[in-house]
N, C-alpha and C positions, 0 to 999 in steps of 0.2 A: 553551513552545517549539512552534512550528508545524513540521509535516513534510508533504512531499509524497510520495504513495505511487503507483507506477505499476505496472500488471499488463499484461502482453502475452502472448498464447499462443492456442493452438487453443481454440475455444469447446467448453465442457463444463459439465455441471451442477456446482454447488457452489463455483465460484471465488469469487463475492462472499461466500457463507457462510463459507468458510475464512478469508478475509482479515478479514472483520468479527468473526469469532469471536476470532481472536487479538487483535484491537484491543480488543474488549469485556473479555476475560479480563485485559488489562493496563491498564484504565481509560484507554484512549486514546479521545478523543471525535472522531467523523467530523464535520467542519463542513461539507463540500462533496464531492460525488461526481459524476463524469460517466463514463458507460460506453456503449460502442457495440460493435456487431458488424459488421465489414467482411468480407463473404463468410463465411468459416469462421473468422475471427480475432477474438478478444475483446480489447479494449482498455478500460482503466479508469485514471482518475486521481481520486486523493482528497487533500483538504486535511484534516489532522487535527491535533488540539491535544494535546500530550503534557504540558501544565502540570501535570495531576493524575495523571499516569501512575503505576502501581505497580511498573513496571520501567523500566531506563534504556534510552536510544536503542539501544545496541549489542545489548541483550537482545531487544528488539523486532525489531530488523533481523534477527538470527540466526533468530528464530522465523518471520518472514515468508519468509526466503529458504529455509528447510527446508520450509515449507508449499508454496513454489512448486515446489521440486524434487519433492515427493510428488505434486503434482496436475499436473505438466508445464507450468507456466508460469513466466514470468520476473516476479519481484516485487522492485521496488527501493524503497528509502526514502531520502530525503535531507532534511536540514534545509531549511527554506523559505529561509533566507537565502542558502545554497549554491546551491540550485535557481535563485534569482532572479539571482544574480551570474553563473552560467553561462549563462543565457538572456538577459542584458542586453548589448546592444552599444551 
């Protein structure tokens, strides 16, 4: 299962580390990543593969959302098929 992870918030050290650490600890493979800083705002989008994940989607989602709250950014995860259907007109 492929997922899309988005991160948005004020730029600060450790954002990529905190997200990638959770993915690593749950055996989620990052396949593609794009990040940029616009003025003081950090934005990142990741495509990740959960095929061999050691945790289920909802567990990873909870961990990412909690990490986002802890570091003061918004972290969202969606299944790729839902993301594509929402953005396809």
